[in-house]
VMD Tcl script that draws the C-alpha trace (Angstrom):
set ca {
  {20.30 -23.24 39.02}
  {23.36 -24.88 40.58}
  {24.78 -23.28 43.72}
  {27.87 -24.36 45.67}
  {28.33 -22.54 48.97}
  {31.34 -24.51 50.20}
  {34.36 -24.57 47.89}
  {38.10 -24.35 48.57}
  {40.90 -22.92 46.46}
  {43.86 -23.14 48.86}
  {45.39 -25.46 51.42}
  {45.07 -23.43 54.62}
  {44.83 -25.75 57.59}
  {47.25 -28.46 58.61}
  {45.88 -31.72 57.29}
  {44.14 -30.14 54.27}
  {44.74 -31.99 51.03}
  {47.22 -30.54 48.53}
  {44.35 -30.88 46.03}
  {42.83 -27.76 47.56}
  {45.52 -25.64 45.89}
  {43.71 -24.95 42.63}
  {44.80 -22.26 40.19}
  {42.31 -19.77 38.84}
  {42.10 -21.24 35.33}
  {41.48 -24.79 36.53}
  {38.93 -23.65 39.11}
  {36.93 -21.55 36.65}
  {37.01 -24.39 34.10}
  {35.53 -26.76 36.70}
  {32.85 -24.24 37.70}
  {31.90 -23.57 34.09}
  {31.73 -27.28 33.21}
  {29.45 -28.00 36.17}
  {27.24 -24.99 35.36}
  {27.50 -23.48 38.86}
  {26.02 -19.96 38.85}
  {26.60 -18.94 42.49}
  {29.46 -20.04 44.73}
  {31.24 -19.22 47.94}
  {34.94 -19.79 48.49}
  {35.39 -20.94 52.08}
  {39.11 -21.08 52.82}
  {38.85 -21.34 56.62}
  {39.41 -17.84 58.04}
  {41.63 -16.81 55.15}
  {40.92 -14.19 52.51}
  {43.43 -13.90 49.66}
  {42.84 -10.53 48.02}
  {45.20 -11.24 45.10}
  {43.38 -14.48 44.32}
  {40.05 -12.65 44.57}
  {41.23 -10.14 41.94}
  {42.38 -13.01 39.68}
  {38.97 -14.69 39.93}
  {37.17 -11.44 39.31}
  {39.18 -10.81 36.12}
  {38.68 -14.41 34.89}
  {34.91 -14.42 35.40}
}
mol new
graphics top color blue
foreach p $ca { graphics top sphere $p radius 0.5 }
foreach p [lrange $ca 0 end-1] q [lrange $ca 1 end] { graphics top cylinder $p $q radius 0.2 }
display resetview
């Protein structure tokens, strides 16, 4: 089983790459293609409730 416990979905800190801003559809496509079954989104002291709801609906 593939597990990824350090993923990012948003640019939070100064110096973070713009590539960290990933929309829900693209992110879930990547996760599904890589067959990850468990993951943790680690956006550096930031919890985005709206994004959480979007991910929950998509998965």
